[in-house]
Residue, then its C-alpha position, 0 to 999 in steps of 0.5 A: m493747905n489742902i482741901l478736898a470737895a466731893v461733889e455730887e448732884s444734890k443741893h447739900s453738895d451745892k452747899a458744900l462746894e460754896y463752903a469749899v470754895d470760900t474757906a480755900k479762897l479765905m485760906g489761900a488754900k489749894l482746892t481739889v474737887l472730886s466727883i465720883a462716878e458710882v459704878i455698878d459692878d459686873v453683873d452676869g448676864m447683863h450686858q448693859i452695865s458699860e452703857i449704864n457705867d458710861v453715862l455714870v462717868n459722864k454724869a460725873m464728868h458733867i458735875a466736875d465741869k459745873a464745879s469748876k464753872f462755879a469756883q471760876s466765878k468766884g475767882l478760884e482756879i481748882e483742880t477736878i478729879i474724876r473717878s469711877c468706883a463702886s464705894p464713894a467713901d473709899c474712893i474719897l478716903e483713898l484719895q485723901r491718903k494719897s494727896n495729903i489732903d488736910l479737910i474733907v468738905l462733902g454734902s450730907r446725902a438725904k438716905k431714907r433710914l433703911e438705905k442707911f441701915l443697909i448701905g451705910s452713910v458715905a459722910y459717916k464712913v469718911v468721918r470715921h476713917a478719915g485722916c484729916s479734918v471732914l466738914v459735912v454740909r447739910 
């Protein structure tokens, strides 16, 4: 069994990682942790975009490192992947298709109603379009 845990910096994500680690250990599964730098597309006249994106990538690397250390503390070696993309849901779904993932585990982001309406929920899009089971942790 192959499990993919998508992580970010939130309490829901921390709980999702804990579920993913416990499930991988219990089932003898391979766990891959994905940390996404939600980069900003290039905008004309904004020279700081690449600097901002560099900060976002560094943050994603830090989150992946923290997840790896947590898993190791629980006695589990994991694979970590850092991706830069504008749509986290699309990034998760693409990796699921390419990597033969059996279960996706992710935290529920706390978004306001208007934000959900305007841009949608990552968890909702993943649940709706994934070719495998999805566990959303609150």
